[in-house]
C-alpha positions as CSV (number, residue, x, y, z in Angstrom):
1,M,-66.5,17.3,152.7
2,Q,-69.6,17.5,154.3
3,E,-70.5,16.5,158.0
4,I,-72.2,13.2,157.8
5,K,-75.8,13.3,159.5
6,F,-78.3,10.6,160.5
7,T,-81.9,11.1,161.4
8,D,-82.3,8.3,163.8
9,K,-80.4,5.8,166.1
10,K,-81.4,2.6,165.9
11,E,-80.1,-1.2,167.0
12,T,-78.8,-2.9,164.1
13,R,-80.9,-6.3,165.6
14,A,-84.0,-4.5,164.7
15,G,-83.0,-4.2,161.0
16,F,-82.2,-8.1,161.1
17,G,-85.6,-8.6,162.7
18,E,-87.2,-6.6,160.1
19,G,-85.1,-8.0,157.2
20,L,-86.2,-11.7,158.5
21,V,-90.2,-10.6,158.3
22,E,-89.1,-9.8,154.7
23,V,-87.3,-13.0,154.0
24,G,-90.2,-15.3,155.2
25,K,-92.4,-13.2,152.6
26,Q,-90.0,-13.6,149.7
27,H,-88.8,-17.5,150.7
28,P,-91.6,-19.8,151.7
29,E,-88.7,-22.5,152.2
30,A,-87.1,-20.0,155.2
31,V,-87.0,-21.4,158.6
32,C,-85.9,-20.1,161.7
33,L,-84.7,-21.4,165.0
34,C,-83.7,-19.7,168.3
35,A,-81.9,-20.5,171.1
36,D,-83.9,-19.2,173.8
37,L,-83.5,-15.5,172.8
38,T,-86.2,-15.0,170.3
39,G,-87.2,-11.4,171.5
40,S,-83.4,-10.4,172.3
41,V,-82.0,-11.3,169.0
42,K,-85.2,-9.7,167.3
43,M,-86.9,-13.0,165.8
44,D,-90.1,-12.6,167.2
45,G,-91.4,-10.8,164.3
46,F,-91.0,-13.9,162.0
47,A,-92.0,-16.3,164.8
48,K,-95.8,-14.3,164.6
49,A,-95.5,-14.3,161.3
50,Y,-94.8,-17.7,160.4
51,P,-95.2,-20.1,163.6
52,E,-95.1,-22.8,161.5
53,R,-91.4,-22.2,160.3
54,F,-90.1,-21.1,163.5
55,F,-88.6,-23.7,166.0
56,Q,-87.8,-22.8,169.5
57,V,-85.0,-25.3,170.6
58,G,-84.3,-23.9,174.1
59,I,-80.6,-23.3,175.7
60,A,-79.3,-26.1,173.2
61,E,-77.0,-24.3,170.6
62,A,-75.3,-27.4,169.2
63,N,-78.7,-29.5,168.7
64,M,-79.8,-26.0,166.9
65,V,-77.2,-25.7,164.6
66,G,-77.3,-29.6,163.8
67,M,-81.1,-29.5,163.1
68,A,-80.4,-26.6,161.1
69,A,-78.0,-28.3,158.8
70,G,-80.7,-31.1,158.6
71,M,-83.5,-28.7,157.3
72,A,-80.8,-27.0,154.7
73,L,-80.1,-30.9,153.3
74,A,-83.8,-31.2,153.2
75,G,-84.0,-27.9,150.9
76,K,-84.9,-25.3,153.5
77,T,-83.0,-21.8,154.1
78,A,-82.1,-21.9,157.6
79,F,-81.5,-19.5,159.8
80,V,-80.2,-19.9,163.6
81,G,-80.1,-16.9,166.0
82,S,-78.4,-16.3,169.6
83,F,-76.0,-14.2,170.7
84,A,-73.0,-14.1,168.7
85,N,-70.7,-15.4,171.5
86,F,-73.2,-18.5,172.2
87,C,-73.6,-19.1,168.5
88,T,-70.1,-19.1,167.5
89,S,-67.3,-20.3,170.0
90,R,-70.1,-22.3,172.1
91,V,-70.8,-24.3,169.1
92,L,-68.0,-24.1,167.0
93,D,-67.5,-27.8,166.2
94,Q,-70.9,-28.4,165.0
95,I,-70.6,-25.2,162.9
96,R,-67.2,-26.7,161.3
97,M,-68.6,-30.1,160.5
98,T,-72.2,-29.7,159.8
99,V,-72.4,-26.1,158.4
100,A,-69.0,-25.2,156.6
101,Y,-67.5,-28.7,156.0
102,S,-71.1,-29.8,154.8
103,N,-71.4,-26.9,152.6
104,T,-74.9,-26.4,153.7
105,N,-77.4,-23.6,153.5
106,V,-77.3,-22.3,156.9
107,K,-77.5,-18.3,158.1
108,I,-75.7,-18.1,161.8
109,C,-77.2,-14.9,162.9
110,G,-75.0,-13.7,166.3
111,S,-76.8,-10.6,167.9
112,H,-75.0,-8.6,170.9
113,A,-71.7,-8.7,169.2
114,G,-68.8,-6.9,170.3
115,I,-67.8,-4.7,173.4
116,T,-70.9,-2.6,172.7
117,L,-73.2,-5.6,174.7
118,G,-72.1,-3.5,177.8
119,E,-73.1,-4.3,180.8
120,D,-73.5,-8.1,180.5
121,G,-69.4,-8.1,180.9
122,A,-66.8,-10.3,179.3
123,T,-68.5,-13.6,179.6
124,H,-71.2,-12.5,177.0
125,Q,-69.4,-10.2,175.2
126,V,-67.2,-11.9,171.9
127,M,-64.4,-10.0,170.4
128,E,-63.3,-13.0,168.6
129,D,-65.8,-14.1,166.4
130,I,-64.8,-12.6,162.9
131,G,-61.7,-14.5,163.6
132,I,-63.1,-17.8,164.3
133,M,-65.6,-17.8,161.8
134,K,-63.8,-16.4,158.8
135,T,-61.0,-19.4,159.3
136,L,-63.8,-21.6,158.3
137,P,-63.6,-22.7,154.7
138,N,-67.1,-22.3,152.8
139,M,-68.0,-19.3,155.2
140,V,-69.1,-16.0,154.5
141,V,-68.7,-13.3,156.9
142,I,-70.5,-10.3,157.0
143,N,-71.1,-7.2,159.6
144,P,-73.2,-4.6,158.4
145,C,-72.9,-0.6,160.2
146,D,-76.5,0.5,160.8
147,F,-80.2,-0.7,160.9
148,N,-80.9,-0.3,157.3
149,Q,-77.8,-2.0,156.1
150,T,-78.1,-5.2,158.4
151,K,-82.1,-5.5,157.0
152,A,-80.6,-5.5,153.3
153,A,-77.9,-7.9,154.3
154,T,-80.4,-10.1,156.1
155,I,-82.5,-10.1,152.8
156,A,-79.3,-10.6,150.9
157,I,-78.1,-13.6,152.6
158,A,-81.3,-15.2,152.1
159,N,-80.7,-15.2,148.4
160,Y,-77.1,-16.6,148.9
161,K,-76.6,-20.5,148.7
162,G,-74.3,-21.7,151.3
163,P,-73.1,-21.0,154.9
164,V,-73.2,-17.4,156.0
165,Y,-72.2,-15.6,159.6
166,L,-73.9,-12.6,160.0
167,R,-73.1,-10.2,162.8
168,F,-74.8,-7.4,164.6
169,G,-75.4,-5.6,168.0
170,R,-77.5,-4.6,170.6
171,P,-77.5,-0.9,171.1
172,K,-78.7,1.8,169.1
173,V,-76.6,3.3,166.7
174,P,-76.6,6.3,164.0
175,N,-78.7,5.1,161.0
176,F,-77.2,6.6,158.3
177,T,-76.8,4.5,154.9
178,P,-79.9,4.6,152.5
179,E,-83.0,2.7,153.3
180,N,-83.7,-0.2,150.8
181,H,-80.3,-0.2,149.2
182,E,-79.4,-2.9,147.6
183,F,-76.5,-4.8,149.8
184,K,-74.2,-6.8,147.5
185,I,-72.1,-9.7,149.2
186,G,-68.2,-9.1,149.3
187,K,-68.4,-5.4,147.4
188,A,-67.3,-2.8,149.6
189,L,-68.8,0.5,149.4
190,V,-66.8,4.2,149.3
191,M,-68.4,6.4,151.6
192,N,-66.1,9.2,151.2
193,E,-63.5,9.8,148.4
194,G,-59.8,10.8,149.4
195,S,-56.4,10.5,148.6
196,D,-54.3,11.1,151.7
197,V,-55.3,7.9,153.9
198,S,-57.6,5.0,153.8
199,I,-59.7,4.3,156.4
200,F,-61.2,0.6,156.1
201,A,-64.1,0.2,158.8
202,T,-66.7,-2.3,159.6
203,G,-69.9,-2.4,161.6
204,H,-70.4,0.1,164.5
205,L,-67.2,1.6,163.5
206,V,-68.2,2.8,160.1
207,Y,-70.1,5.7,161.7
208,P,-67.2,7.0,163.7
209,A,-64.7,6.4,160.8
210,L,-66.9,9.0,158.6
211,Q,-66.9,11.4,161.8
212,A,-62.9,11.1,161.9
213,A,-63.0,11.7,158.2
214,Y,-64.3,15.2,158.8
215,V,-62.4,15.9,161.5
216,L,-59.4,15.3,159.5
217,Y,-60.6,17.0,156.7
218,Q,-60.9,20.4,158.8
219,K,-57.3,19.3,160.1
220,G,-56.6,19.8,155.8
221,V,-56.2,15.8,155.6
222,S,-58.2,14.1,152.8
223,A,-59.1,10.8,154.1
224,E,-61.2,7.9,152.3
225,V,-63.7,5.9,154.0
226,I,-64.8,2.3,152.8
227,N,-67.2,0.2,154.3
228,I,-66.0,-3.5,154.5
229,H,-69.4,-4.7,155.5
230,T,-68.3,-8.4,154.2
231,I,-65.1,-9.6,155.8
232,K,-64.9,-12.6,153.6
233,P,-64.8,-12.7,150.8
234,L,-63.2,-9.7,151.0
235,D,-63.0,-6.8,147.7
236,T,-59.8,-6.8,147.2
237,E,-59.9,-4.8,144.1
238,R,-61.7,-2.3,145.9
239,I,-59.1,-2.2,148.9
240,L,-56.2,-2.2,146.4
241,K,-57.7,0.7,144.7
242,S,-57.8,3.0,147.3
243,V,-54.6,2.3,148.7
244,S,-52.8,2.7,145.5
245,K,-53.7,6.4,145.8
246,T,-53.3,7.1,149.2
247,R,-50.2,4.5,150.1
248,C,-50.9,4.0,153.8
249,V,-53.9,2.5,155.8
250,V,-56.1,2.5,159.0
251,T,-58.2,-0.3,160.1
252,A,-61.2,0.0,162.5
253,E,-63.5,-2.5,164.0
254,E,-65.4,-3.8,167.0
255,H,-63.1,-6.7,167.4
256,L,-60.0,-8.0,168.8
257,I,-56.6,-6.6,166.8
258,N,-55.9,-10.6,166.2
259,G,-58.1,-12.1,163.4
260,G,-60.3,-9.4,162.4
261,L,-60.7,-7.1,159.6
262,G,-57.4,-5.8,159.9
263,D,-55.3,-9.0,159.7
264,S,-57.4,-9.6,156.4
265,I,-56.3,-6.2,155.0
266,A,-52.7,-6.7,156.0
267,Q,-52.8,-10.1,154.2
268,V,-53.8,-8.4,151.0
269,L,-51.6,-5.6,151.3
270,V,-48.2,-7.8,152.4
271,R,-49.1,-9.7,149.2
272,N,-49.9,-7.0,146.8
273,L,-49.2,-3.8,147.9
274,P,-46.9,-3.2,151.2
275,C,-47.6,0.0,153.0
276,P,-47.9,1.4,156.2
277,Q,-51.0,0.4,158.7
278,E,-52.6,1.5,161.7
279,Y,-55.0,-0.6,163.7
280,V,-57.9,0.7,165.7
281,A,-59.0,-2.4,167.6
282,M,-59.3,-4.3,170.9
283,D,-55.7,-5.4,172.2
284,D,-55.6,-9.1,173.2
285,C,-57.7,-8.6,176.1
286,F,-61.3,-9.6,177.3
287,G,-64.1,-6.7,178.2
288,Q,-65.7,-5.7,181.5
289,S,-69.3,-4.3,182.2
290,G,-70.5,-0.9,181.4
291,K,-72.2,1.5,179.0
292,P,-71.6,0.6,175.3
293,E,-69.9,4.4,175.1
294,Q,-68.0,3.8,178.2
295,L,-66.5,0.9,176.9
296,L,-65.9,2.1,173.3
297,E,-63.8,4.9,174.7
298,E,-62.2,2.9,177.2
299,Y,-61.0,0.5,174.6
300,H,-60.0,3.3,172.4
301,L,-63.0,2.2,169.6
302,N,-64.0,5.8,168.8
303,E,-63.5,8.9,166.6
304,A,-60.6,10.2,168.4
305,A,-58.8,6.7,168.0
306,I,-59.4,6.9,164.0
307,V,-58.0,10.5,164.0
308,E,-55.2,9.4,165.9
309,A,-54.1,6.3,163.9
310,A,-55.0,8.2,160.7
311,I,-52.2,10.8,161.6
312,K,-49.7,8.7,163.1
313,V,-49.8,6.2,159.8
314,I,-49.4,9.2,157.3
315,A,-46.5,10.2,159.2
316,R,-45.0,6.7,158.7
317,K,-45.9,6.8,155.1
318,G,-43.4,9.9,154.8
319,C,-40.4,7.7,156.6
């Protein structure tokens, strides 16, 4: 295995912004609504290019979701944008009734997700949003790993008819997936093939998972790394194909241990192929203020934690 290289670091929210402008070109029916965070969420490019299709609703997230649902019922492809905390938990009732239950063509786009929101602290960080959104019937949940994949995912969800939650972040992270690659909703990507342990990673932890695989390779361990960019619907076929070889699993996510990717993978395994599993995720706690890299280390959401989990789960496989 070769060490994974990247050419630059970019914000995943910037990938969303670029993708949104492309959506505007391809979809004249696309509209965007934002709750007073246009620049932060990177909706400003769309707003400048298509001002007649952009709606600044102010700090009124519940109204924003209701407006978007109404526009979708009138034939629009509606994108709503805010901090992930504000556009999920704050407006869950509106999302449940007017988007998920009504199966409207609304794309809920949550920026500044996870612990890497950093200095804004626990009140703005959201570590439970995937768990909230994936439990809603009809809702697709997507968590891309870098700038290029976020841009591709944004374009892809515009072509999908139905509710979607798209999650992305604020910090600059390694940009390592191919430019302009085709994004297929619900189709996991094998980033590195291996035979000793399956590492299923999502979002900002995909690159650390690849780094961990390289460290494990130097230790004589063959790790298969799979990018689970779509949490729901989950690529069950790809998961079981990998685990049928390795017979042990590590899941890695910037999310609470409850309700995230790890729980989804565990459901698949317990029903089809029970085996040891270790979690790299936040314990049952809130975050705190700090720089993103400090918080990732504090809560053990990094390369070292993935390596440790892989060695531990391989030992359990032999018991």
